[in-house]
C-alpha positions in Angstrom: 1.8 23.9 3.9 -1.7 23.6 2.5 -2.0 23.2 -1.2 -4.4 26.3 -2.5 -6.4 25.3 -5.3 -9.7 26.6 -6.3 -12.7 24.5 -5.7 -15.1 23.5 -8.6 -17.1 26.6 -9.9 -20.9 26.8 -8.9 -23.2 26.6 -11.8 -23.0 29.9 -14.2 -19.5 30.7 -12.7 -16.4 30.9 -14.8 -13.9 27.9 -14.6 -11.1 28.6 -12.4 -7.5 27.2 -12.0 -7.4 23.4 -12.7 -5.8 21.0 -10.3 -2.7 19.7 -12.0 -0.9 16.5 -11.0 2.3 15.0 -12.5 3.1 11.2 -12.5 6.4 9.4 -12.3 6.2 6.0 -13.3 9.0 3.7 -12.0 10.3 0.9 -14.3 8.0 -2.1 -14.0 5.5 0.1 -12.2 2.2 -1.5 -11.2 -0.4 -0.7 -14.0 -3.5 -1.0 -11.9 -2.3 1.7 -9.0 -1.6 4.1 -11.9 -4.8 3.5 -14.1 -7.1 3.7 -10.9 -5.6 6.8 -9.6 -5.5 8.6 -12.9 -9.1 7.3 -14.0 -10.5 8.7 -10.7 -9.1 11.9 -11.8 -10.3 11.6 -15.1 -14.0 10.8 -14.1 -14.3 13.8 -11.5 -12.6 16.2 -14.1 -15.8 16.8 -16.2 -19.3 16.2 -16.0 -20.9 12.9 -16.9 -18.2 10.6 -18.5 -16.8 13.0 -21.4 -13.1 12.6 -20.2 -12.7 16.2 -20.3 -10.1 18.1 -18.2 -12.3 20.8 -16.9 -11.4 21.0 -13.3 -8.3 18.5 -13.2 -5.4 18.0 -15.3 -2.3 15.6 -15.6 1.0 14.4 -17.1 3.1 11.5 -17.3 6.6 13.0 -16.7 10.0 11.5 -17.5 13.4 12.8 -18.3 13.5 11.0 -21.7 11.0 10.2 -24.3 11.2 6.3 -23.8 8.2 4.3 -23.0 7.9 3.1 -19.6 7.2 -0.6 -19.3 4.8 -1.6 -16.3 5.1 -4.8 -14.4 2.6 -6.6 -16.6 4.2 -5.6 -20.0 2.1 -2.7 -21.1 3.8 0.4 -22.0 3.0 4.0 -21.4 4.5 6.9 -23.2 5.6 10.0 -21.1 3.5 12.9 -22.2 6.0 15.7 -20.6 9.5 16.3 -19.6 10.4 17.1 -16.1 9.5 20.6 -15.9 9.2 23.5 -13.4 8.1 22.1 -9.9 5.2 24.8 -9.7 3.7 23.5 -12.9 1.9 20.6 -10.7 -0.1 20.8 -7.3 0.8 17.2 -6.7 3.6 14.6 -7.6 2.6 11.0 -7.8 5.4 8.6 -7.8 4.1 5.0 -8.8 6.2 2.2 -7.6 6.3 -1.5 -9.0 8.5 -4.5 -8.9 11.1 -4.5 -6.2 13.7 -6.3 -8.0 14.5 -3.3 -10.4 17.8 -2.0 -9.7 17.1 1.8 -10.5 13.4 2.1 -10.5 14.0 5.8 -11.6 16.8 7.7 -13.2 19.1 10.1 -10.9 17.4 13.1 -12.8 14.0 11.9 -11.7 14.9 11.1 -8.1 16.6 14.4 -7.8 13.1 16.0 -9.3 11.3 14.4 -6.6 13.6 15.7 -3.6 13.3 19.3 -5.3 9.5 19.0 -5.6 9.4 18.2 -1.8 11.9 20.8 -0.8 9.9 23.5 -2.8 6.7 22.6 -0.5 4.9 20.5 -3.1 2.8 17.4 -2.1 4.3 14.2 -2.8 2.5 11.0 -3.0 4.0 7.4 -3.3 1.6 4.7 -4.6 2.3 1.1 -4.1 5.9 0.3 -3.5 6.9 4.1 -4.3 7.4 4.0 -0.4 10.7 2.3 -1.0 11.6 4.9 -3.6 10.7 8.0 -1.3 12.5 6.3 1.6 15.6 5.8 -0.6 15.5 9.5 -1.5 15.5 10.6 2.0 12.0 11.8 2.2 10.4 9.5 4.9 12.7 10.5 7.8 10.6 11.0 11.0 7.3 9.8 9.0 5.3 6.8 8.9 5.2 4.9 5.5 2.3 3.0 4.5 3.5 -0.3 3.2 1.4 -3.3 1.7 1.6 -6.3 4.4 3.1 -8.1 1.2 6.2 -5.9 1.5 6.5 -5.0 5.0 9.3 -7.2 6.0 11.4 -6.2 3.1 10.8 -2.6 3.8 11.8 -3.0 7.5 14.8 -4.8 6.5 15.8 -2.0 4.0 14.7 0.9 6.1 14.8 -0.2 10.0 14.7 3.4 11.2 11.3 4.3 9.6 7.8 3.3 11.1 5.8 1.1 9.0 2.2 1.1 8.7 0.7 -2.0 7.1 -3.0 -2.0 8.5 -4.1 1.3 6.9 -4.9 2.2 3.2 -3.0 5.1 2.8 -1.3 7.5 5.3 -0.9 11.4 4.9 1.9 13.0 7.0 2.6 16.4 6.0 3.3 17.0 2.6 4.0 13.5 2.0 1.5 10.5 1.3 2.0 6.9 1.1 -0.4 4.4 -0.2 -0.6 0.6 0.1 -1.6 0.5 -3.8 -4.3 -1.9 -5.2 -7.6 -0.5 -5.3 -6.4 2.0 -2.4 -5.1 4.0 -5.1 -8.5 5.1 -6.2 -9.6 5.9 -2.6 -6.7 8.0 -2.4 -7.4 9.8 -5.6 -11.1 10.2 -4.4 -9.8 11.6 -1.1 -8.1 14.3 -3.1 -10.8 15.0 -5.3 -13.1 15.4 -2.4 -10.6 17.6 -0.7 -10.2 20.1 -3.8 -13.4 19.7 -6.0 -15.9 18.5 -3.3 -18.0 15.4 -2.2 -20.0 15.4 -5.6 -17.2 15.0 -7.6 -15.4 12.2 -5.7 -18.9 10.3 -5.3 -19.4 10.7 -9.2 -16.0 9.1 -10.0 -16.5 6.2 -7.2 -19.9 5.3 -8.8 -18.7 5.0 -12.5 -15.7 3.0 -11.3 -18.4 0.8 -9.4 -16.7 1.2 -6.2 -19.4 1.1 -3.6 -17.8 3.2 -1.0 -14.8 5.4 -0.9 -12.6 4.2 1.8 -10.5 6.5 4.0 -6.8 6.0 4.8 -7.9 4.6 8.3 -9.6 1.5 6.6 -7.7 -1.7 6.9 -5.9 -3.4 4.2 -7.5 -6.2 2.7 -5.7 -9.3 4.1 -6.8 -12.9 4.6 -3.7 -14.5 6.3 -5.4 -17.8 6.9 -6.5 -18.5 3.4 -10.5 -17.7 4.0 -13.0 -15.1 3.5 -12.3 -12.1 5.6 -13.9 -12.3 9.3 -16.9 -10.6 9.4 -16.4 -8.9 12.6 -14.5 -5.6 12.3 -12.5 -6.4 15.9 -11.4 -9.8 14.6 -10.0 -8.3 11.4 -8.1 -5.5 13.4 -6.9 -8.4 15.7 -5.4 -10.2 12.7 -3.9 -7.2 11.5 -2.0 -6.6 15.0 -1.0 -10.0 14.9 0.8 -9.8 11.6 2.6 -7.0 12.9 3.7 -8.9 16.0 4.9 -12.4 14.5 8.3 -12.3 16.1 6.9 -11.0 19.5 5.4 -12.5 22.6 2.1 -10.9 23.7 -0.5 -11.5 26.0 -4.4 -12.1 24.8 -5.7 -9.8 27.8 -3.4 -7.1 26.1 -4.7 -7.6 22.8 -8.5 -7.3 24.0 -7.7 -4.1 25.7 -6.1 -2.7 22.7 -9.5 -3.6 20.9 -11.7 -2.1 23.5 -13.2 -5.3 24.5 -12.9 -8.0 27.2 -10.7 -11.1 26.9 -13.7 -13.3 27.1 -15.5 -11.4 24.5 -12.6 -11.5 22.2 -12.1 -15.4 22.7 -15.7 -15.8 22.0 -15.4 -13.8 18.9 -12.3 -15.9 17.6 -14.1 -19.3 18.3 -17.2 -18.2 16.4 -15.1 -17.4 13.4 -12.2 -20.0 13.6 -13.2 -22.5 16.2 -10.2 -21.6 18.3 -8.9 -18.8 20.5 -6.3 -16.0 19.6 -3.5 -17.9 20.5 -4.3 -20.6 18.4 -5.1 -18.3 15.5 -1.7 -16.6 15.9 0.1 -20.0 15.6 -1.7 -20.7 12.5 -0.9 -17.3 11.0 2.8 -17.6 12.1 2.8 -20.9 10.1 1.3 -19.3 6.9 3.9 -16.7 7.1 6.6 -19.1 7.6 5.4 -21.2 4.5 5.3 -18.2 2.3 8.9 -17.3 3.2 10.0 -20.8 2.6 8.6 -21.1 -0.9 9.3 -17.4 -2.1 12.4 -16.4 -0.6 16.1 -18.1 -0.1 16.1 -17.2 3.6 17.7 -19.5 5.8 15.6 -21.8 8.0 17.2 -20.5 11.1 16.4 -16.7 9.9 12.8 -17.7 9.2 12.5 -19.2 12.6 14.0 -15.9 14.1 11.7 -13.7 12.3 8.6 -15.4 13.3 9.8 -15.3 17.1 10.7 -18.8 17.8 13.8 -19.6 20.1 15.1 -22.2 17.9 14.9 -23.7 14.5 13.8 -27.1 16.1 10.9 -25.4 17.8 9.8 -23.9 14.5 10.2 -27.2 12.7 8.3 -29.0 15.1 5.4 -26.6 14.9 5.7 -26.3 11.2 5.3 -30.2 10.8 2.5 -30.5 13.3 0.6 -27.8 11.3 1.3 -28.7 7.6 2.2 -32.5 8.0 5.6 -31.9 6.4 9.0 -30.5 7.2 9.8 -26.8 6.1 12.8 -28.0 4.1 10.2 -30.9 2.5 7.9 -27.8 1.8 10.6 -25.7 0.2 12.0 -28.7 -2.0 8.5 -29.6 -3.2 7.9 -25.8 -4.3 11.5 -25.8 -6.0 10.4 -29.0 -8.0 7.2 -27.4 -9.2 9.0 -24.2 -10.4 11.5 -26.6 -12.4 
């Protein structure tokens, strides 16, 4: 169902109905995702930078009057109670830290379900993809999730397809976004759809965003701790590798997926990393293993399994060869620093 919103009036015409957006902020929500999204709306909603709400309007919704705390400690005050679902053209749910047991109240979750059932578009920013999935709105739909949270999403919702190489994904009336600066790109996409290219471009320019990216653009990810590869095909190959850490694949297959020959792919990787795709894949695996050791309580056998190794011993040997220390020594050193 398409949302029918009057476009920005031409000079001399009377203002038409404004596009209205409602925000629901999860407890410990990500402030940057919310601020980038709403500021893009603000900058597109009037001429120059007067912060008027001529073409767009928004409210921060809640089932109470209590301030909502962001993950960085800044509080935001709700501006409206949960209201009739036809009061808004979009409902934007802003997620945050995943260690919050109940990110939204029962009434707020019900409001999301009812809004979706009423045929209104619902957007999940940042980890709100988890909230929408928990609410039952992602069945049969792909969820755009940051690479950082992909493994946890797959563990919680094994039946839902996960996309971690795109900035945002629209599927019918549900849109999920990886978060970060992609929130501004998604807001710009909505502005462009309803108010036109000029309004979206103006907002991007004032935000000092050089180019508004589409949902198909790749998430920024540097799995090997260096500057992102210059070649788009290498970046795409790394994104594919990160989604296949527990699987066996052939370099010929990867080259075919990228639309180039195996020899060309090998040459691109050697130019960028000094080694071929298989060697880089091992390094990506090792980096992922180190992150899991330092930041989770997962057993060593579980980590080895999730990275596609046949045994803990095999993983440990390769880890020691790569880092010069055993996995357990790396974990113990990290715990010592924390203490």
